[in-house]
PDB file of the backbone (N, CA, C, O) and the ligand in Angstrom, with CONECT records:
HET     ZN  A 101       1
ATOM      1  N   MET A   1     -47.399   9.720  56.783  1.00  0.00           N
ATOM      2  CA  MET A   1     -47.041  10.171  55.437  1.00  0.00           C
ATOM      3  C   MET A   1     -47.981   9.548  54.415  1.00  0.00           C
ATOM      4  O   MET A   1     -48.200   8.336  54.411  1.00  0.00           O
ATOM      5  N   ALA A   2     -48.520  10.376  53.567  1.00  0.00           N
ATOM      6  CA  ALA A   2     -49.477   9.894  52.567  1.00  0.00           C
ATOM      7  C   ALA A   2     -48.770   9.074  51.491  1.00  0.00           C
ATOM      8  O   ALA A   2     -47.620   9.345  51.145  1.00  0.00           O
ATOM      9  N   THR A   3     -49.463   8.081  50.973  1.00  0.00           N
ATOM     10  CA  THR A   3     -48.930   7.289  49.872  1.00  0.00           C
ATOM     11  C   THR A   3     -48.894   8.154  48.613  1.00  0.00           C
ATOM     12  O   THR A   3     -49.908   8.745  48.240  1.00  0.00           O
ATOM     13  N   PRO A   4     -47.743   8.231  47.960  1.00  0.00           N
ATOM     14  CA  PRO A   4     -47.694   9.033  46.724  1.00  0.00           C
ATOM     15  C   PRO A   4     -48.608   8.453  45.659  1.00  0.00           C
ATOM     16  O   PRO A   4     -48.752   7.235  45.548  1.00  0.00           O
ATOM     17  N   ARG A   5     -49.221   9.323  44.882  1.00  0.00           N
ATOM     18  CA  ARG A   5     -50.159   8.885  43.847  1.00  0.00           C
ATOM     19  C   ARG A   5     -49.479   8.764  42.490  1.00  0.00           C
ATOM     20  O   ARG A   5     -50.031   8.165  41.566  1.00  0.00           O
ATOM     21  N   THR A   6     -48.295   9.326  42.369  1.00  0.00           N
ATOM     22  CA  THR A   6     -47.569   9.223  41.111  1.00  0.00           C
ATOM     23  C   THR A   6     -46.101   8.955  41.413  1.00  0.00           C
ATOM     24  O   THR A   6     -45.594   9.303  42.480  1.00  0.00           O
ATOM     25  N   LYS A   7     -45.441   8.341  40.467  1.00  0.00           N
ATOM     26  CA  LYS A   7     -43.993   8.167  40.583  1.00  0.00           C
ATOM     27  C   LYS A   7     -43.414   7.867  39.215  1.00  0.00           C
ATOM     28  O   LYS A   7     -44.103   7.374  38.321  1.00  0.00           O
ATOM     29  N   ARG A   8     -42.136   8.175  39.071  1.00  0.00           N
ATOM     30  CA  ARG A   8     -41.430   7.805  37.842  1.00  0.00           C
ATOM     31  C   ARG A   8     -40.830   6.434  38.040  1.00  0.00           C
ATOM     32  O   ARG A   8     -40.183   6.159  39.050  1.00  0.00           O
ATOM     33  N   ASP A   9     -41.055   5.570  37.053  1.00  0.00           N
ATOM     34  CA  ASP A   9     -40.511   4.230  37.138  1.00  0.00           C
ATOM     35  C   ASP A   9     -40.411   3.664  35.727  1.00  0.00           C
ATOM     36  O   ASP A   9     -40.933   4.238  34.771  1.00  0.00           O
ATOM     37  N   TYR A  10     -39.739   2.540  35.619  1.00  0.00           N
ATOM     38  CA  TYR A  10     -39.483   1.987  34.298  1.00  0.00           C
ATOM     39  C   TYR A  10     -40.742   1.355  33.692  1.00  0.00           C
ATOM     40  O   TYR A  10     -41.456   0.607  34.359  1.00  0.00           O
ATOM     41  N   CYS A  11     -40.997   1.667  32.430  1.00  0.00           N
ATOM     42  CA  CYS A  11     -42.086   1.016  31.684  1.00  0.00           C
ATOM     43  C   CYS A  11     -41.444   0.222  30.561  1.00  0.00           C
ATOM     44  O   CYS A  11     -40.794   0.782  29.678  1.00  0.00           O
ATOM     45  N   TRP A  12     -41.632  -1.089  30.605  1.00  0.00           N
ATOM     46  CA  TRP A  12     -40.924  -1.922  29.615  1.00  0.00           C
ATOM     47  C   TRP A  12     -41.540  -1.859  28.230  1.00  0.00           C
ATOM     48  O   TRP A  12     -40.884  -2.226  27.255  1.00  0.00           O
ATOM     49  N   THR A  13     -42.790  -1.401  28.111  1.00  0.00           N
ATOM     50  CA  THR A  13     -43.361  -1.264  26.765  1.00  0.00           C
ATOM     51  C   THR A  13     -42.963   0.066  26.125  1.00  0.00           C
ATOM     52  O   THR A  13     -42.854   0.164  24.903  1.00  0.00           O
ATOM     53  N   CYS A  14     -42.744   1.096  26.963  1.00  0.00           N
ATOM     54  CA  CYS A  14     -42.260   2.374  26.428  1.00  0.00           C
ATOM     55  C   CYS A  14     -40.746   2.354  26.293  1.00  0.00           C
ATOM     56  O   CYS A  14     -40.182   2.938  25.368  1.00  0.00           O
ATOM     57  N   GLY A  15     -40.093   1.667  27.237  1.00  0.00           N
ATOM     58  CA  GLY A  15     -38.646   1.702  27.295  1.00  0.00           C
ATOM     59  C   GLY A  15     -38.205   2.981  27.990  1.00  0.00           C
ATOM     60  O   GLY A  15     -38.348   4.075  27.444  1.00  0.00           O
ATOM     61  N   GLY A  16     -37.674   2.839  29.186  1.00  0.00           N
ATOM     62  CA  GLY A  16     -37.215   4.012  29.925  1.00  0.00           C
ATOM     63  C   GLY A  16     -38.154   4.390  31.056  1.00  0.00           C
ATOM     64  O   GLY A  16     -39.260   3.861  31.170  1.00  0.00           O
ATOM     65  N   ASP A  17     -37.697   5.315  31.891  1.00  0.00           N
ATOM     66  CA  ASP A  17     -38.505   5.757  33.027  1.00  0.00           C
ATOM     67  C   ASP A  17     -39.624   6.668  32.546  1.00  0.00           C
ATOM     68  O   ASP A  17     -39.408   7.593  31.764  1.00  0.00           O
ATOM     69  N   GLN A  18     -40.826   6.380  33.038  1.00  0.00           N
ATOM     70  CA  GLN A  18     -42.003   7.157  32.661  1.00  0.00           C
ATOM     71  C   GLN A  18     -42.812   7.463  33.911  1.00  0.00           C
ATOM     72  O   GLN A  18     -42.681   6.803  34.942  1.00  0.00           O
ATOM     73  N   GLN A  19     -43.655   8.489  33.788  1.00  0.00           N
ATOM     74  CA  GLN A  19     -44.531   8.814  34.903  1.00  0.00           C
ATOM     75  C   GLN A  19     -45.626   7.758  35.022  1.00  0.00           C
ATOM     76  O   GLN A  19     -46.216   7.346  34.023  1.00  0.00           O
ATOM     77  N   HIS A  20     -45.890   7.325  36.256  1.00  0.00           N
ATOM     78  CA  HIS A  20     -46.967   6.381  36.534  1.00  0.00           C
ATOM     79  C   HIS A  20     -47.887   6.977  37.590  1.00  0.00           C
ATOM     80  O   HIS A  20     -47.475   7.829  38.377  1.00  0.00           O
ATOM     81  N   ARG A  21     -49.117   6.528  37.600  1.00  0.00           N
ATOM     82  CA  ARG A  21     -50.050   6.950  38.651  1.00  0.00           C
ATOM     83  C   ARG A  21     -50.794   5.733  39.177  1.00  0.00           C
ATOM     84  O   ARG A  21     -50.808   4.670  38.555  1.00  0.00           O
ATOM     85  N   ARG A  22     -51.413   5.916  40.341  1.00  0.00           N
ATOM     86  CA  ARG A  22     -52.261   4.877  40.895  1.00  0.00           C
ATOM     87  C   ARG A  22     -53.511   4.709  40.041  1.00  0.00           C
ATOM     88  O   ARG A  22     -53.915   5.630  39.332  1.00  0.00           O
ATOM     89  N   LEU A  23     -54.117   3.537  40.112  1.00  0.00           N
ATOM     90  CA  LEU A  23     -55.367   3.313  39.396  1.00  0.00           C
ATOM     91  C   LEU A  23     -56.509   4.026  40.116  1.00  0.00           C
ATOM     92  O   LEU A  23     -56.506   4.158  41.340  1.00  0.00           O
ATOM     93  N   ASN A  24     -57.476   4.479  39.339  1.00  0.00           N
ATOM     94  CA  ASN A  24     -58.677   5.023  39.976  1.00  0.00           C
ATOM     95  C   ASN A  24     -59.628   3.858  40.276  1.00  0.00           C
ATOM     96  O   ASN A  24     -59.352   2.708  39.936  1.00  0.00           O
ATOM     97  N   LYS A  25     -60.731   4.179  40.908  1.00  0.00           N
ATOM     98  CA  LYS A  25     -61.654   3.147  41.371  1.00  0.00           C
ATOM     99  C   LYS A  25     -62.167   2.265  40.233  1.00  0.00           C
ATOM    100  O   LYS A  25     -62.219   1.042  40.362  1.00  0.00           O
ATOM    101  N   LYS A  26     -62.545   2.893  39.120  1.00  0.00           N
ATOM    102  CA  LYS A  26     -63.093   2.124  37.991  1.00  0.00           C
ATOM    103  C   LYS A  26     -62.041   1.212  37.377  1.00  0.00           C
ATOM    104  O   LYS A  26     -62.335   0.083  36.986  1.00  0.00           O
ATOM    105  N   GLU A  27     -60.818   1.713  37.297  1.00  0.00           N
ATOM    106  CA  GLU A  27     -59.733   0.906  36.750  1.00  0.00           C
ATOM    107  C   GLU A  27     -59.398  -0.259  37.682  1.00  0.00           C
ATOM    108  O   GLU A  27     -59.102  -1.366  37.231  1.00  0.00           O
ATOM    109  N   GLU A  28     -59.449   0.008  38.989  1.00  0.00           N
ATOM    110  CA  GLU A  28     -59.208  -1.076  39.951  1.00  0.00           C
ATOM    111  C   GLU A  28     -60.273  -2.159  39.808  1.00  0.00           C
ATOM    112  O   GLU A  28     -59.966  -3.350  39.823  1.00  0.00           O
ATOM    113  N   ASP A  29     -61.514  -1.738  39.670  1.00  0.00           N
ATOM    114  CA  ASP A  29     -62.609  -2.716  39.517  1.00  0.00           C
ATOM    115  C   ASP A  29     -62.421  -3.539  38.245  1.00  0.00           C
ATOM    116  O   ASP A  29     -62.634  -4.752  38.237  1.00  0.00           O
ATOM    117  N   TRP A  30     -62.016  -2.852  37.159  1.00  0.00           N
ATOM    118  CA  TRP A  30     -61.772  -3.547  35.895  1.00  0.00           C
ATOM    119  C   TRP A  30     -60.651  -4.573  36.058  1.00  0.00           C
ATOM    120  O   TRP A  30     -60.773  -5.706  35.594  1.00  0.00           O
ATOM    121  N   LEU A  31     -59.573  -4.181  36.710  1.00  0.00           N
ATOM    122  CA  LEU A  31     -58.414  -5.060  36.847  1.00  0.00           C
ATOM    123  C   LEU A  31     -58.702  -6.250  37.763  1.00  0.00           C
ATOM    124  O   LEU A  31     -58.234  -7.362  37.516  1.00  0.00           O
ATOM    125  N   LYS A  32     -59.472  -6.006  38.815  1.00  0.00           N
ATOM    126  CA  LYS A  32     -59.880  -7.107  39.697  1.00  0.00           C
ATOM    127  C   LYS A  32     -60.631  -8.165  38.897  1.00  0.00           C
ATOM    128  O   LYS A  32     -60.399  -9.365  39.043  1.00  0.00           O
ATOM    129  N   GLU A  33     -61.539  -7.686  38.049  1.00  0.00           N
ATOM    130  CA  GLU A  33     -62.321  -8.574  37.189  1.00  0.00           C
ATOM    131  C   GLU A  33     -61.403  -9.295  36.200  1.00  0.00           C
ATOM    132  O   GLU A  33     -61.516 -10.503  35.990  1.00  0.00           O
ATOM    133  N   ARG A  34     -60.502  -8.534  35.604  1.00  0.00           N
ATOM    134  CA  ARG A  34     -59.576  -9.053  34.586  1.00  0.00           C
ATOM    135  C   ARG A  34     -58.678 -10.149  35.153  1.00  0.00           C
ATOM    136  O   ARG A  34     -58.434 -11.160  34.494  1.00  0.00           O
ATOM    137  N   LEU A  35     -58.189  -9.947  36.375  1.00  0.00           N
ATOM    138  CA  LEU A  35     -57.239 -10.879  36.974  1.00  0.00           C
ATOM    139  C   LEU A  35     -57.909 -11.884  37.895  1.00  0.00           C
ATOM    140  O   LEU A  35     -57.279 -12.851  38.323  1.00  0.00           O
ATOM    141  N   GLY A  36     -59.176 -11.665  38.201  1.00  0.00           N
ATOM    142  CA  GLY A  36     -59.868 -12.531  39.135  1.00  0.00           C
ATOM    143  C   GLY A  36     -59.299 -12.429  40.541  1.00  0.00           C
ATOM    144  O   GLY A  36     -59.221 -13.418  41.270  1.00  0.00           O
ATOM    145  N   ARG A  37     -58.904 -11.221  40.908  1.00  0.00           N
ATOM    146  CA  ARG A  37     -58.311 -10.990  42.221  1.00  0.00           C
ATOM    147  C   ARG A  37     -59.136 -10.002  43.028  1.00  0.00           C
ATOM    148  O   ARG A  37     -59.898  -9.204  42.481  1.00  0.00           O
ATOM    149  N   SER A  38     -58.967 -10.075  44.334  1.00  0.00           N
ATOM    150  CA  SER A  38     -59.742  -9.169  45.188  1.00  0.00           C
ATOM    151  C   SER A  38     -58.976  -7.891  45.510  1.00  0.00           C
ATOM    152  O   SER A  38     -59.572  -6.905  45.942  1.00  0.00           O
ATOM    153  N   GLY A  39     -57.658  -7.899  45.304  1.00  0.00           N
ATOM    154  CA  GLY A  39     -56.866  -6.712  45.599  1.00  0.00           C
ATOM    155  C   GLY A  39     -55.864  -6.408  44.499  1.00  0.00           C
ATOM    156  O   GLY A  39     -55.143  -7.298  44.047  1.00  0.00           O
ATOM    157  N   VAL A  40     -55.815  -5.155  44.067  1.00  0.00           N
ATOM    158  CA  VAL A  40     -54.890  -4.770  43.000  1.00  0.00           C
ATOM    159  C   VAL A  40     -54.152  -3.483  43.382  1.00  0.00           C
ATOM    160  O   VAL A  40     -53.734  -2.711  42.519  1.00  0.00           O
ATOM    161  N   GLY A  41     -54.004  -3.273  44.679  1.00  0.00           N
ATOM    162  CA  GLY A  41     -53.438  -2.018  45.177  1.00  0.00           C
ATOM    163  C   GLY A  41     -51.987  -1.773  44.837  1.00  0.00           C
ATOM    164  O   GLY A  41     -51.493  -0.656  44.988  1.00  0.00           O
ATOM    165  N   GLU A  42     -51.284  -2.819  44.373  1.00  0.00           N
ATOM    166  CA  GLU A  42     -49.857  -2.647  44.091  1.00  0.00           C
ATOM    167  C   GLU A  42     -49.572  -2.174  42.668  1.00  0.00           C
ATOM    168  O   GLU A  42     -48.416  -1.975  42.296  1.00  0.00           O
ATOM    169  N   PHE A  43     -50.632  -1.993  41.871  1.00  0.00           N
ATOM    170  CA  PHE A  43     -50.419  -1.667  40.463  1.00  0.00           C
ATOM    171  C   PHE A  43     -50.312  -0.173  40.195  1.00  0.00           C
ATOM    172  O   PHE A  43     -50.938   0.652  40.860  1.00  0.00           O
ATOM    173  N   TRP A  44     -49.490   0.147  39.190  1.00  0.00           N
ATOM    174  CA  TRP A  44     -49.287   1.513  38.704  1.00  0.00           C
ATOM    175  C   TRP A  44     -49.547   1.518  37.205  1.00  0.00           C
ATOM    176  O   TRP A  44     -49.318   0.527  36.511  1.00  0.00           O
ATOM    177  N   LEU A  45     -50.030   2.660  36.725  1.00  0.00           N
ATOM    178  CA  LEU A  45     -50.413   2.806  35.321  1.00  0.00           C
ATOM    179  C   LEU A  45     -49.503   3.846  34.657  1.00  0.00           C
ATOM    180  O   LEU A  45     -49.347   4.959  35.161  1.00  0.00           O
ATOM    181  N   CYS A  46     -48.912   3.474  33.535  1.00  0.00           N
ATOM    182  CA  CYS A  46     -48.016   4.390  32.815  1.00  0.00           C
ATOM    183  C   CYS A  46     -48.831   5.459  32.088  1.00  0.00           C
ATOM    184  O   CYS A  46     -49.720   5.138  31.300  1.00  0.00           O
ATOM    185  N   VAL A  47     -48.526   6.720  32.354  1.00  0.00           N
ATOM    186  CA  VAL A  47     -49.289   7.810  31.723  1.00  0.00           C
ATOM    187  C   VAL A  47     -48.491   8.514  30.619  1.00  0.00           C
ATOM    188  O   VAL A  47     -48.824   9.618  30.190  1.00  0.00           O
ATOM    189  N   ASN A  48     -47.421   7.833  30.175  1.00  0.00           N
ATOM    190  CA  ASN A  48     -46.649   8.396  29.066  1.00  0.00           C
ATOM    191  C   ASN A  48     -47.548   8.586  27.844  1.00  0.00           C
ATOM    192  O   ASN A  48     -48.274   7.671  27.455  1.00  0.00           O
ATOM    193  N   VAL A  49     -47.497   9.773  27.242  1.00  0.00           N
ATOM    194  CA  VAL A  49     -48.324  10.054  26.066  1.00  0.00           C
ATOM    195  C   VAL A  49     -47.645   9.489  24.823  1.00  0.00           C
ATOM    196  O   VAL A  49     -46.543   9.898  24.460  1.00  0.00           O
ATOM    197  N   LEU A  50     -48.332   8.533  24.174  1.00  0.00           N
ATOM    198  CA  LEU A  50     -47.781   7.875  22.988  1.00  0.00           C
ATOM    199  C   LEU A  50     -48.088   8.657  21.726  1.00  0.00           C
ATOM    200  O   LEU A  50     -47.303   8.652  20.777  1.00  0.00           O
ATOM    201  N   ASP A  51     -49.238   9.332  21.716  1.00  0.00           N
ATOM    202  CA  ASP A  51     -49.665  10.073  20.539  1.00  0.00           C
ATOM    203  C   ASP A  51     -50.081  11.486  20.962  1.00  0.00           C
ATOM    204  O   ASP A  51     -51.178  11.691  21.481  1.00  0.00           O
ATOM    205  N   PRO A  52     -49.192  12.453  20.734  1.00  0.00           N
ATOM    206  CA  PRO A  52     -49.473  13.824  21.178  1.00  0.00           C
ATOM    207  C   PRO A  52     -50.728  14.404  20.520  1.00  0.00           C
ATOM    208  O   PRO A  52     -51.373  15.280  21.095  1.00  0.00           O
ATOM    209  N   ASP A  53     -51.077  13.931  19.337  1.00  0.00           N
ATOM    210  CA  ASP A  53     -52.240  14.473  18.637  1.00  0.00           C
ATOM    211  C   ASP A  53     -53.539  14.121  19.338  1.00  0.00           C
ATOM    212  O   ASP A  53     -54.439  14.953  19.450  1.00  0.00           O
ATOM    213  N   THR A  54     -53.637  12.863  19.817  1.00  0.00           N
ATOM    214  CA  THR A  54     -54.867  12.434  20.474  1.00  0.00           C
ATOM    215  C   THR A  54     -54.740  12.437  21.991  1.00  0.00           C
ATOM    216  O   THR A  54     -55.736  12.342  22.707  1.00  0.00           O
ATOM    217  N   GLY A  55     -53.497  12.549  22.477  1.00  0.00           N
ATOM    218  CA  GLY A  55     -53.290  12.483  23.923  1.00  0.00           C
ATOM    219  C   GLY A  55     -53.347  11.062  24.458  1.00  0.00           C
ATOM    220  O   GLY A  55     -53.429  10.855  25.669  1.00  0.00           O
ATOM    221  N   LYS A  56     -53.303  10.074  23.552  1.00  0.00           N
ATOM    222  CA  LYS A  56     -53.378   8.675  23.945  1.00  0.00           C
ATOM    223  C   LYS A  56     -52.201   8.308  24.844  1.00  0.00           C
ATOM    224  O   LYS A  56     -51.041   8.560  24.518  1.00  0.00           O
ATOM    225  N   GLN A  57     -52.537   7.702  25.990  1.00  0.00           N
ATOM    226  CA  GLN A  57     -51.499   7.309  26.941  1.00  0.00           C
ATOM    227  C   GLN A  57     -51.187   5.829  26.837  1.00  0.00           C
ATOM    228  O   GLN A  57     -51.991   5.042  26.338  1.00  0.00           O
ATOM    229  N   CYS A  58     -50.004   5.463  27.318  1.00  0.00           N
ATOM    230  CA  CYS A  58     -49.542   4.076  27.282  1.00  0.00           C
ATOM    231  C   CYS A  58     -50.461   3.155  28.091  1.00  0.00           C
ATOM    232  O   CYS A  58     -50.957   2.154  27.572  1.00  0.00           O
ATOM    233  N   ARG A  59     -50.686   3.501  29.374  1.00  0.00           N
ATOM    234  CA  ARG A  59     -51.592   2.779  30.267  1.00  0.00           C
ATOM    235  C   ARG A  59     -51.154   1.340  30.552  1.00  0.00           C
ATOM    236  O   ARG A  59     -51.961   0.524  30.998  1.00  0.00           O
ATOM    237  N   ASN A  60     -49.907   1.033  30.302  1.00  0.00           N
ATOM    238  CA  ASN A  60     -49.395  -0.287  30.679  1.00  0.00           C
ATOM    239  C   ASN A  60     -49.333  -0.393  32.199  1.00  0.00           C
ATOM    240  O   ASN A  60     -49.046   0.585  32.889  1.00  0.00           O
ATOM    241  N   LEU A  61     -49.603  -1.579  32.708  1.00  0.00           N
ATOM    242  CA  LEU A  61     -49.626  -1.786  34.152  1.00  0.00           C
ATOM    243  C   LEU A  61     -48.349  -2.475  34.640  1.00  0.00           C
ATOM    244  O   LEU A  61     -47.832  -3.386  33.994  1.00  0.00           O
ATOM    245  N   ARG A  62     -47.861  -2.024  35.778  1.00  0.00           N
ATOM    246  CA  ARG A  62     -46.751  -2.662  36.461  1.00  0.00           C
ATOM    247  C   ARG A  62     -47.033  -2.571  37.964  1.00  0.00           C
ATOM    248  O   ARG A  62     -47.937  -1.860  38.404  1.00  0.00           O
ATOM    249  N   THR A  63     -46.232  -3.312  38.737  1.00  0.00           N
ATOM    250  CA  THR A  63     -46.349  -3.141  40.184  1.00  0.00           C
ATOM    251  C   THR A  63     -45.162  -2.322  40.662  1.00  0.00           C
ATOM    252  O   THR A  63     -44.260  -2.017  39.882  1.00  0.00           O
ATOM    253  N   GLY A  64     -45.158  -1.972  41.918  1.00  0.00           N
ATOM    254  CA  GLY A  64     -44.057  -1.185  42.452  1.00  0.00           C
ATOM    255  C   GLY A  64     -42.733  -1.915  42.397  1.00  0.00           C
ATOM    256  O   GLY A  64     -41.675  -1.288  42.341  1.00  0.00           O
ATOM    257  N   PHE A  65     -42.786  -3.232  42.413  1.00  0.00           N
ATOM    258  CA  PHE A  65     -41.558  -4.016  42.471  1.00  0.00           C
ATOM    259  C   PHE A  65     -41.219  -4.721  41.166  1.00  0.00           C
ATOM    260  O   PHE A  65     -40.062  -5.058  40.919  1.00  0.00           O
ATOM    261  N   ASN A  66     -42.217  -4.939  40.343  1.00  0.00           N
ATOM    262  CA  ASN A  66     -42.035  -5.749  39.142  1.00  0.00           C
ATOM    263  C   ASN A  66     -42.441  -4.959  37.903  1.00  0.00           C
ATOM    264  O   ASN A  66     -43.605  -4.597  37.728  1.00  0.00           O
ATOM    265  N   LYS A  67     -41.431  -4.696  37.032  1.00  0.00           N
ATOM    266  CA  LYS A  67     -41.751  -3.903  35.839  1.00  0.00           C
ATOM    267  C   LYS A  67     -42.528  -4.702  34.808  1.00  0.00           C
ATOM    268  O   LYS A  67     -43.141  -4.137  33.902  1.00  0.00           O
ATOM    269  N   LYS A  68     -42.499  -6.043  34.954  1.00  0.00           N
ATOM    270  CA  LYS A  68     -43.176  -6.890  33.979  1.00  0.00           C
ATOM    271  C   LYS A  68     -43.905  -8.014  34.718  1.00  0.00           C
ATOM    272  O   LYS A  68     -43.454  -9.159  34.716  1.00  0.00           O
ATOM    273  N   PRO A  69     -45.033  -7.682  35.348  1.00  0.00           N
ATOM    274  CA  PRO A  69     -45.735  -8.681  36.163  1.00  0.00           C
ATOM    275  C   PRO A  69     -46.521  -9.701  35.341  1.00  0.00           C
ATOM    276  O   PRO A  69     -46.955 -10.724  35.871  1.00  0.00           O
ATOM    277  N   PHE A  70     -46.706  -9.425  34.047  1.00  0.00           N
ATOM    278  CA  PHE A  70     -47.454 -10.348  33.188  1.00  0.00           C
ATOM    279  C   PHE A  70     -46.585 -10.736  31.996  1.00  0.00           C
ATOM    280  O   PHE A  70     -45.720  -9.965  31.579  1.00  0.00           O
ATOM    281  N   ALA A  71     -46.812 -11.930  31.449  1.00  0.00           N
ATOM    282  CA  ALA A  71     -46.037 -12.386  30.293  1.00  0.00           C
ATOM    283  C   ALA A  71     -46.296 -11.475  29.103  1.00  0.00           C
ATOM    284  O   ALA A  71     -45.374 -11.126  28.366  1.00  0.00           O
ATOM    285  N   GLU A  72     -47.549 -11.092  28.919  1.00  0.00           N
ATOM    286  CA  GLU A  72     -47.926 -10.147  27.887  1.00  0.00           C
ATOM    287  C   GLU A  72     -48.387  -8.866  28.575  1.00  0.00           C
ATOM    288  O   GLU A  72     -49.007  -8.927  29.637  1.00  0.00           O
ATOM    289  N   PRO A  73     -48.096  -7.712  27.987  1.00  0.00           N
ATOM    290  CA  PRO A  73     -48.495  -6.464  28.651  1.00  0.00           C
ATOM    291  C   PRO A  73     -50.006  -6.363  28.815  1.00  0.00           C
ATOM    292  O   PRO A  73     -50.765  -6.706  27.909  1.00  0.00           O
ATOM    293  N   ILE A  74     -50.424  -5.898  29.960  1.00  0.00           N
ATOM    294  CA  ILE A  74     -51.837  -5.585  30.184  1.00  0.00           C
ATOM    295  C   ILE A  74     -51.945  -4.069  30.276  1.00  0.00           C
ATOM    296  O   ILE A  74     -51.344  -3.429  31.139  1.00  0.00           O
ATOM    297  N   LYS A  75     -52.724  -3.522  29.365  1.00  0.00           N
ATOM    298  CA  LYS A  75     -52.927  -2.079  29.348  1.00  0.00           C
ATOM    299  C   LYS A  75     -54.374  -1.791  29.718  1.00  0.00           C
ATOM    300  O   LYS A  75     -55.303  -2.343  29.129  1.00  0.00           O
ATOM    301  N   ALA A  76     -54.544  -0.933  30.683  1.00  0.00           N
ATOM    302  CA  ALA A  76     -55.890  -0.625  31.141  1.00  0.00           C
ATOM    303  C   ALA A  76     -56.651   0.166  30.078  1.00  0.00           C
ATOM    304  O   ALA A  76     -56.108   1.108  29.501  1.00  0.00           O
ATOM    305  N   PRO A  77     -57.897  -0.207  29.818  1.00  0.00           N
ATOM    306  CA  PRO A  77     -58.711   0.564  28.877  1.00  0.00           C
ATOM    307  C   PRO A  77     -59.110   1.900  29.505  1.00  0.00           C
ATOM    308  O   PRO A  77     -59.096   2.064  30.725  1.00  0.00           O
ATOM    309  N   VAL A  78     -59.461   2.834  28.651  1.00  0.00           N
ATOM    310  CA  VAL A  78     -60.000   4.094  29.169  1.00  0.00           C
ATOM    311  C   VAL A  78     -61.466   3.856  29.512  1.00  0.00           C
ATOM    312  O   VAL A  78     -62.281   3.570  28.636  1.00  0.00           O
ATOM    313  N   ILE A  79     -61.786   3.977  30.782  1.00  0.00           N
ATOM    314  CA  ILE A  79     -63.130   3.672  31.249  1.00  0.00           C
ATOM    315  C   ILE A  79     -63.887   4.960  31.491  1.00  0.00           C
ATOM    316  O   ILE A  79     -63.469   5.799  32.288  1.00  0.00           O
ATOM    317  N   GLU A  80     -64.986   5.109  30.811  1.00  0.00           N
ATOM    318  CA  GLU A  80     -65.772   6.357  30.929  1.00  0.00           C
ATOM    319  C   GLU A  80     -66.550   6.375  32.221  1.00  0.00           C
ATOM    320  O   GLU A  80     -67.266   7.338  32.497  1.00  0.00           O
TER     321      GLU A  80
HETATM  322 ZN    ZN A 101     -45.519   3.019  29.188  1.00  0.00          ZN2+
END
């Protein structure tokens, strides 16, 4: 069975269940650098749209088990 790429789960910065997706390669590389870790496979990114005009997404990070893995929220930047 393939690992799902999206799931609904709680986002503590949005409040409530929101759609999340897996990180892409560039985001994983950024997060590895950010956290100084070699593996970040457990993280999910909130894709809730905060601003319908610009399409800006929340992008807050959580893990599958922990809705608040960091003391302060870490939001992935949009990487071109
Ligand atoms: Zn969110």
